[in-house]
C-alpha positions in Angstrom: -9.2 -4.4 -29.0 -7.6 -4.2 -25.5 -4.5 -2.1 -24.8 -1.8 -3.0 -22.3 -1.1 -0.6 -19.4 2.1 0.4 -21.3 0.2 1.3 -24.4 -2.4 3.3 -22.4 0.5 5.2 -20.6 2.2 6.0 -23.9 -1.1 7.3 -25.4 -1.7 9.5 -22.3 1.9 10.9 -22.3 1.7 11.6 -26.1 -1.6 13.4 -25.6 0.2 15.7 -23.2 2.7 16.4 -25.9 5.6 14.5 -24.4 8.1 12.5 -26.4 8.3 9.0 -24.9 9.5 5.5 -25.7 9.4 2.0 -24.2 12.6 0.9 -22.5 11.3 -2.4 -21.2 12.8 -5.3 -23.1 11.5 -8.9 -23.7 13.9 -11.8 -23.7 12.2 -14.7 -25.4 14.9 -17.1 -24.3 14.6 -16.5 -20.6 12.4 -19.1 -18.9 9.7 -21.2 -20.5 7.7 -18.3 -21.8 10.2 -15.5 -22.0 10.7 -12.6 -19.5 10.3 -8.9 -19.5 13.1 -6.7 -18.1 12.6 -3.2 -17.0 15.3 -0.5 -17.2 17.0 -0.7 -13.8 14.3 -3.2 -12.9 11.8 -0.3 -12.3 11.2 1.7 -15.5 9.0 0.7 -18.5 8.9 4.0 -20.3 11.0 7.1 -20.6 9.3 10.4 -21.3 11.0 13.7 -22.1 9.4 16.8 -20.5 10.4 20.4 -20.2 11.4 19.6 -16.6 13.6 16.7 -17.4 13.4 12.9 -17.9 10.6 11.0 -16.4 10.9 7.3 -15.7 7.6 5.5 -15.6 6.6 2.1 -14.2 3.2 1.2 -15.8 1.0 -1.6 -14.5 -2.6 -2.8 -14.2 -4.3 -3.1 -10.9 -1.2 -4.2 -9.0 -0.2 -0.8 -7.7 1.0 -1.8 -4.2 3.2 -4.7 -5.7 4.9 -2.3 -8.1 5.2 0.4 -5.5 7.0 -2.0 -3.2 9.2 -3.2 -6.1 10.3 0.3 -6.8 11.1 1.1 -3.2 13.2 -2.1 -2.9 15.2 -1.3 -6.0 18.9 -0.8 -5.6 18.8 1.8 -8.3 16.1 4.0 -6.9 18.2 6.4 -5.0 20.7 6.8 -7.9 17.8 7.6 -10.3 16.2 10.1 -8.0 19.5 11.8 -7.2 20.4 12.2 -10.9 19.6 15.9 -11.8 16.7 16.3 -14.1 15.1 12.9 -13.4 11.8 11.9 -11.8 10.0 8.6 -11.3 6.3 7.9 -11.6 4.1 4.8 -11.1 1.0 4.5 -13.2 -1.6 1.8 -12.4 -4.5 1.5 -14.8 -8.0 0.5 -13.7 -11.6 0.7 -15.0 -13.9 3.2 -13.4 -17.6 3.8 -13.9 -19.0 7.1 -15.2 -22.7 7.8 -14.8 -24.4 9.0 -17.9 -28.0 10.2 -18.7 -28.8 11.5 -15.2 -27.6 8.4 -13.5 -29.6 5.9 -15.6 -26.7 4.3 -17.3 -23.0 3.8 -16.7 -20.0 3.7 -18.9 -16.6 2.1 -18.0 -13.5 4.0 -18.8 -9.8 3.5 -18.1 -8.0 5.9 -15.7 -4.6 5.8 -14.1 -3.8 6.0 -10.5 -0.5 7.8 -10.5 2.2 8.5 -7.9 5.3 10.5 -8.2 8.0 8.6 -6.3 10.4 10.7 -4.2 13.1 10.0 -1.6 10.6 10.8 1.1 8.8 7.6 0.1 11.8 5.7 1.3 11.7 7.5 4.7 8.0 6.8 5.1 8.4 3.1 4.4 11.7 2.6 6.3 13.2 0.9 3.2 16.6 1.6 1.8 
């Protein structure tokens, strides 16, 4: 059974002891096959941590596309300027792990993560 990037992210967050929930919605009436809608166009999951509320965009290999989507969001500055909030991008990919002194390999899923900050806007001259 294959898990979606969202399910992998939920599992990882819960393994860290965080309370989390999906906030992305699916509208089956939009378009020919339906459409997913993220919270503010950039958040799939909300996690509660001792430091505050974490908004998480979860995806597969399309890290740069989702990173650009986040930076172009009209809600990014408002989210990041709200006290107690942060935003992260998690992109899942398969990596190889060598076993038995390098004679065999095992594939495992690992996230590439990035904490999005206001400095990201300055570095990319967007906003």
